[in-house]
N, C-alpha and C positions, 0 to 999 in steps of 0.2 A: 504493500500500500504506500502511495506517495505521501511523504511528510510535508505538510504545509509549513514551510519555514521562510525566513527572510531571503535566503539565496534563491529559492524557487520563485518567490514573488518578484524579486528584482529581475531575474532572468526573463520572466514572462513580460514584465513591463518594458524591458529593453527592446521588445519587438514593436513598441508603439513609437512611431516617428512623428516629430513635429514637422509638418510640411513647410513651414516658414524657414526653418534652419537646416532641415535635412538630417538632424541628429535625433537620436532616441532620447526619451525623457529621463532615462537613468544616467547616462553618461553626461548629459547636460545639467545634471544636478537639480532637475525640476521636482523630483520626488523628495519630499521632506517629511520627517516625523512618522515614518512607517510604523504602524502598530498592528500586531497579529495576536488575536486572542479568541480562542474558542470558535474558530471559523469566521470571525469578524475581522476584516482587513480595512484599515483606515490610513489615510495619509493626505498631506496637502500637496497640491500641484502648483508650484510657484511659477507664475506666468508673467511677471513684470507688469508693465503698463497696459498690456493687452486686455486684461480683465476678462469679461464675459465673452469676448471674441474667441477665447480658447475653449469654450464649452464643448465643441466637437472633439477636441483632444481629450478632455476629461471623460467624455462618453466612451471614446475608444479605449482609454485606460480601464474604464469600468467593465467593458465587454471582455477585455483580455483577462482581467482578474476573475471574473465570474466563470470563465472557462476552466478554471482550476478545480480539481476535485476537493471537496471538503469545505469550500467557501460557502458560508451561509448568509453573509451580509457584507456589503461594501459601503464605505463612507469616504468619498473623495471630494475635497473642496478646493476651489480655486483661491489662491492668495496672490496678492499683488504688493508684497512688501518690498520688492526691488523695482527700480525704474526699468532695468533691463537685466538680462542674465549676466552681463559683464560688470554690473554695478558692484562696488565693494560692500562687504558686510558692514552693518551699522557699528559704529564705534561705541563701546560700552561707556556709559555715563559715570562720572565719579559720584561717590556718595555725597549726601548733603543736599541742600536746597539752593539752587541758583536762581536769581531773578525774582525771588519772593522773600524780600527782607522781612525779618521779624517772625519767621516760621522756622523752628529748629529741625523738624522732621515731617515728612509726608509719607504716610503709610497707605498703600492700597489694600483693600479687602476685596478679594476676587474669588471667582469660582469658574471652573471650566464649563459649567452648565447652570441653567436656572433650576429653581425648586429645591435648593439645598439650605435655604434660610440665610443666605448671605447678608441681606440688608438688615435682618433682625440681629445678626451677629455684629455687624458693623456698628449699629446704633448702640447696642448694649456694651460693646467693647469700648466705644468712645466714652460712654457714661462711666464705665469702670475705671478708665484712665483718669477721668476727671475726679472720681472719688479718691484716687491716689494722690491728688494734689496737683495734677498736671492741668495746664491751660489747653483746652482741646477744642478743635473745630471738626465739624462733620460735613463733608461735601458729597452730595448725592450726584454722582456722575452717571447714573443710569438714566440716560437721556430719554429712552423709549418707555421706561416703566418706573418713574420716580416713586419711591416708597417713603422717603424720609419725612415729608410733611405729615403723612398719616401716622408714622411710627412715633413722631415727637409731638403730635397734636398741633401742628403749625398751620396757620391760615393767614391770608392776606398778602399783599405785595410787600416786598422789602422796601425800607426807606432808603433814600439816597441823599448825599450831601452835595450833589451836583457833579461830583467827580467819581465817586465809588459808591457801590451799593453797601448798605449796612446789613450784615448777616442777622438773621433772626436768632433770638436767644431762647433756649429751652433747657431747663434743668441744669443750667450752668454751661451748656454747650453753645458755641457759635455754629449756626447751621445755614446752609444754602442748598437749594434744589431748583431744577428747572420747573418742578411742580409748583413753585411759588411764583413763577414768572409767567406761566400760561394757565389757561383754564384747565381744571382737573379733568374735564371730559374731552379736551382737545387731543386728537391722536398726533403723535410725533412722527410725521411722515417726512423724515429728513435723510438726505444722503450723508455719506461719511464725512465729507468736508464740513457740512453744516453742523453735524453733531460735535466734531472736534473743535470747531470754532466756538460753539456754545460752552463747551467745557473750559476752553481757554479763557473766555470772558468771566466765567464763574471763579476762576483762579485769580486772574490778574485784576479784574475790575470789582472785586469784593474786598472790603476792609477787614481782612482776616487778622492781621497782626495786632498785638503779639500773641503767638501761639507756641506752646511746646510741641504739640503734635496736631497735624491735620490728618484726619482719617478720611480716606476717599472710598466711598462705596462704588466700586467699579461695575460696569454692565456685565452680565453673565456671558460666558462664551469666550472664544479665542479667534474671532474673525478679524477682518481688516480694521474695523472701528476700534476694537479693544486693543489691537496691536499699536495702532496710531496713537491712542491715548497713552499707552504705556511708554511710547517714545517721547511724547510731547510733555507729559507731566514730570517734573523733576523729583521722581520718587526716591525716597530713602530705602524702601524695601517693600515687599508684598507679603500679605498673609493669605493663605489659600484655605478656603472653607470647603469641606466635603462631607457628605454622609458616608457611612461605613461600607455600603455595598459596592461591589466591583464596578458596576456601570458608572457610578459617580466618581470613583477613584481613577478610572481611565481618563475621564474628562479633567479631573484635577491635575493629573500628570501633564496633560496638554497645556493647562494653564501655567504650570510651573515652567514648562519648556518655552512658552511664549515669553515669559519674563526673562528667562535665561538668555534668549536670543538678543535682548536689548540690554543685557548687562545689569539687570536689577536684582539685588540680593533677595533670596527667599528667607523671610524672617521666621516662618514656621507654618505648620499645618494645624488646622482645628477640625476635630471630628464633631460635627453637629448631629443632633438627633441620635446620639450614641446609645441611649438607654431610655426605657419607659418604665416608670414605677406606677403600678395600679393604685389609684386613690382609694379603692375599696379594700383590697386584700393586702396591699403593700408589697406584692411580688414584683421583681424587676425583670423586664423582658428586653431582649435586643431585637427589636422589630426589623431593623435594616442590617443586622449583623453587628459586629463589634470588633474594634481594634484595627480595622483596615487602614485608617488614616495614620495611626501610629506606625504600623508596619511599613506603609509607603514612605513615611518620613525617614525611617531608619534605613530603608533601601536607597533612598536618594541622598542621604547625608544632610537632610534638612532638620531643623528643630521641630519637635512636636510640642505644641502649646497647650493641649488639653482637650478634654471631652466635655460636651455640652448635652444636657438631657432634652428629650422630647417631652414636653410637659404642657398641659392645658393652660397653666397660669402664664407661661411665656406667651402663648398665642393670644390669650385674653388681654393681657396688659399691652401687648403690641398693637392690637386692633383698637384699643381704647386710647392710644396715644400717650400712654404712661409706661414705658418699658420697665421690665421687671427690676432692673438695677436701680432705676429711679424710684419705683414704687415701694419695693421691699428689699432693701439692701442686705438684710440679714438672712433672707430666705436661702435655702440650699441652691435654688436655681440661679439667683443673683450671685452667690458666692462662686459658682462655677465660672461665670463670666469674669469675675474679679480675679480668679486664679489664672485664667488665660491672659488677662491684662498684665498681671504680675510677671508671668513668664515672658511675655512680649517685651516688657521693659528690660528684663535681664538680658534678652537677646540684643536689644538695641544698645545696651551699655557695653557689650563685648566688642572690644576693638578688633577682634579677629574676623568679624563679619565684614569682608571687603568686597566680595563679589558673589554672584549667584552660583550655587553648586552646578557643576557640569553634569548635565542630566541627559540620559538617553531614554526615549520612550518606545524603543523598539522591543 
């Protein structure tokens, strides 16, 4: 029986020729981030500025892969992170914040996919850092699905001094979101450049300073918009949020690889929805599995920041606009977020964190 491995997949893909260059997609290094797991093959096809014009090439690659025995699913996405195939790789950015005086650190809270509770984690993490005596801001960079106004109970347009917008204040946090600038029911039908421009304005044109830490709730996923944001925002590092199950961890690894590509340190992984304690009998269950994020962090050489529970109280307080860390700091649920924040601060204080871990997602 033929083994479905990396060499076989790459050999198959080498038969796919780009008609514009006459070269196959493997030797021209268009295939990036190849992942093979339980019959599911996924990778990115880097096509430069051509974008969707290369859709026939993507389809040809998909047909070639699906011809292999044992393939159950394919995920092939077009990416345009290079202007051309000859363009140099992006230069890693130094740590620290440039161009944003008065902000000591900017931390992205990200996930490889939606539905893992990233925004809830970002809001409670920011509040936990504030409880530790830090001056903290929370920027909602999820342009298409802003959650921070609901999470923090914020309403109304932000004030302005004629030069810069004034961030809203909630539970001691400075906060800004596109959800405060447009009507809540207005769909964000924006192309990539518009989205990144909006993010740039919320960074540069908001009176954030002084801040010890600005927490950025990133959009879910690892597409062009997320990559561009990671390149444009002067991030100190990134925190990756995942649930324990394998499908979420696959996407988490993609998120880590995205930040690694642009030289941003991974400050740690957080396992959200790690356990559920029955309010009636007190038994603890691991609905989505357990320990996957910790194991992934160990394999990738990244810090593991902690586990967060799946609990009705977290959902209720989030929906009510009074996150659990703000409403009940002494509760076990809030203490879990505070523990993650404490571990994050320890990671930030380590002078050995100079670059993102070199990670392979194959």
